[in-house]
C-alpha positions as CSV (number, residue, x, y, z in Angstrom):
1,M,2.3,-168.1,165.2
2,S,0.0,-168.0,162.2
3,T,1.4,-169.0,158.8
4,L,-0.1,-168.8,155.4
5,Y,-0.3,-172.6,155.4
6,F,-2.3,-172.6,158.6
7,E,-4.5,-169.7,157.5
8,T,-5.3,-171.6,154.3
9,I,-6.3,-174.7,156.3
10,Q,-8.6,-172.5,158.5
11,M,-10.1,-170.9,155.4
12,I,-10.9,-174.3,153.9
13,E,-12.7,-175.3,157.1
14,R,-14.6,-172.0,157.3
15,L,-15.6,-172.2,153.6
16,H,-16.9,-175.7,154.1
17,R,-19.1,-174.6,157.0
18,Y,-20.4,-171.6,155.1
19,F,-21.2,-173.8,152.1
20,L,-23.2,-176.2,154.4
21,D,-25.0,-173.1,155.8
22,V,-25.9,-172.1,152.2
23,V,-27.3,-175.6,151.5
24,K,-29.3,-175.5,154.8
25,L,-30.8,-172.1,153.9
26,E,-31.9,-173.6,150.5
27,L,-33.5,-176.5,152.2
28,D,-35.2,-174.2,154.7
29,R,-36.5,-171.9,151.9
30,K,-38.1,-175.0,150.3
31,H,-39.5,-176.2,153.7
32,I,-37.5,-179.4,153.4
33,Q,-36.9,-180.6,157.0
34,D,-36.5,-184.4,156.7
35,I,-32.9,-184.2,155.4
36,N,-30.0,-182.2,156.6
37,N,-27.4,-180.3,154.6
38,V,-24.7,-183.0,154.9
39,Q,-27.2,-185.6,153.8
40,A,-28.3,-183.4,150.9
41,M,-24.7,-183.1,149.7
42,I,-24.2,-186.9,149.9
43,L,-27.4,-187.3,147.9
44,Y,-26.0,-184.8,145.4
45,N,-22.8,-186.8,145.1
46,I,-24.8,-189.9,144.3
47,G,-26.5,-188.0,141.6
48,H,-27.8,-190.3,138.8
49,D,-25.3,-193.0,139.6
50,D,-25.8,-196.4,141.3
51,M,-22.9,-196.9,143.7
52,T,-21.8,-198.7,146.8
53,V,-21.5,-196.9,150.1
54,G,-17.7,-197.5,149.9
55,E,-17.6,-195.8,146.5
56,L,-19.6,-192.9,147.9
57,T,-17.1,-192.6,150.8
58,L,-14.2,-192.4,148.3
59,R,-15.9,-190.0,146.0
60,G,-17.3,-187.7,148.6
61,Y,-14.5,-187.9,151.1
62,Y,-16.9,-188.7,154.0
63,L,-16.1,-190.8,157.0
64,G,-17.4,-194.3,156.5
65,S,-19.5,-194.4,159.8
66,N,-21.1,-191.0,159.0
67,V,-22.0,-192.2,155.5
68,S,-23.6,-195.4,156.8
69,Y,-25.7,-193.4,159.3
70,N,-26.7,-190.8,156.8
71,V,-27.5,-193.4,154.1
72,K,-29.8,-195.1,156.6
73,K,-31.6,-191.8,157.4
74,M,-32.0,-190.9,153.7
75,S,-33.4,-194.3,153.1
76,E,-35.8,-194.0,155.9
77,N,-37.0,-190.6,154.5
78,D,-37.3,-192.1,151.0
79,Y,-34.5,-190.1,149.3
80,I,-32.5,-193.2,148.3
81,E,-33.0,-196.8,147.9
82,Q,-30.6,-199.5,149.0
83,E,-30.0,-202.9,147.4
84,R,-27.6,-205.6,148.4
85,S,-25.1,-206.4,145.6
86,V,-25.8,-209.7,143.9
87,H,-22.1,-210.5,143.7
88,D,-21.1,-209.4,147.2
89,K,-23.7,-209.6,149.9
90,R,-21.7,-207.3,152.2
91,S,-21.9,-204.5,149.7
92,I,-25.0,-202.2,149.5
93,R,-25.7,-200.3,146.3
94,V,-27.6,-197.0,146.7
95,S,-29.5,-194.9,144.1
96,L,-31.9,-191.9,144.3
97,T,-35.6,-192.4,144.5
98,P,-37.9,-190.0,142.6
99,K,-38.0,-187.9,145.8
100,G,-34.2,-187.9,145.9
101,K,-34.1,-186.9,142.2
102,E,-36.3,-183.9,143.0
103,L,-33.9,-182.8,145.7
104,Y,-30.9,-183.3,143.3
105,S,-32.6,-181.1,140.8
106,L,-33.3,-178.4,143.4
107,L,-29.6,-178.4,144.4
108,N,-28.5,-178.4,140.8
109,D,-30.7,-175.3,140.2
110,M,-29.2,-173.6,143.2
111,F,-25.7,-174.2,141.8
112,A,-26.7,-172.8,138.4
113,R,-28.3,-169.8,140.1
114,H,-25.0,-169.2,142.1
115,E,-22.9,-169.5,138.9
116,G,-25.2,-167.0,137.2
117,K,-24.5,-164.5,140.0
118,L,-20.7,-164.8,139.5
119,E,-20.8,-162.8,136.3
120,G,-19.1,-159.4,136.8
121,T,-17.4,-160.4,140.1
122,K,-13.8,-161.1,140.8
123,L,-14.6,-164.8,140.8
124,T,-13.6,-165.6,137.2
125,T,-13.1,-168.9,135.4
126,E,-9.4,-168.3,135.7
127,S,-9.5,-167.6,139.4
128,F,-11.5,-170.9,140.0
129,K,-8.9,-172.8,137.9
130,D,-6.1,-171.4,140.0
131,T,-8.0,-172.2,143.2
132,I,-8.6,-175.8,142.1
133,N,-5.0,-176.2,141.1
134,T,-3.8,-174.9,144.6
135,L,-6.3,-177.2,146.4
136,Q,-5.2,-180.2,144.3
137,N,-1.6,-179.4,145.3
138,I,-2.5,-179.3,149.0
139,E,-4.4,-182.6,148.6
140,R,-1.4,-184.2,147.0
141,F,0.9,-182.8,149.7
142,W,-1.4,-184.2,152.5
143,N,-1.8,-187.5,150.7
144,A,2.0,-187.8,150.6
145,Q,2.3,-187.0,154.3
146,T,-0.2,-189.8,155.2
147,Q,1.6,-192.2,152.8
148,F,5.0,-191.3,154.1
149,S,4.0,-191.9,157.7
150,G,2.3,-195.2,156.8
151,L,-1.1,-193.9,157.8
152,G,-4.1,-194.2,155.5
153,S,-6.1,-191.0,155.1
154,A,-8.8,-192.2,157.5
155,D,-6.2,-193.1,160.1
156,A,-4.1,-189.9,159.9
157,E,-4.2,-187.8,163.1
158,D,-2.0,-184.8,162.1
């Protein structure tokens, strides 16, 4: 039996995959092959900040092991630089290199291009506000479910 709740969950997953396809197409158009779409979005979330891998996981909602692997690959390909924290040797701070900043700018331009194409469509500022509000409510609901069951968000299975 399909419910609106489940259809919404499926739509969220589908939209996420489509968005990653859009990012992949942009990378392909620019002949960038040494970083994948997920890594590009992690890079974009770092932006102009200097943050730890843990902070990146919290901000970007990525699984910790995936972030560590992707950070390593982005470092190997000179998109980010890593530096051990002076205060906590277990903590690694990451920031964009000049090559990473170029990719950030390219992605930022893509977002601006997309926003420009929204003019005259049904995708209005108000509809985006409504969508964000609904998604925040779903996030709060799911967070409450994991808190109620005693599971952390990374440990939740259902």
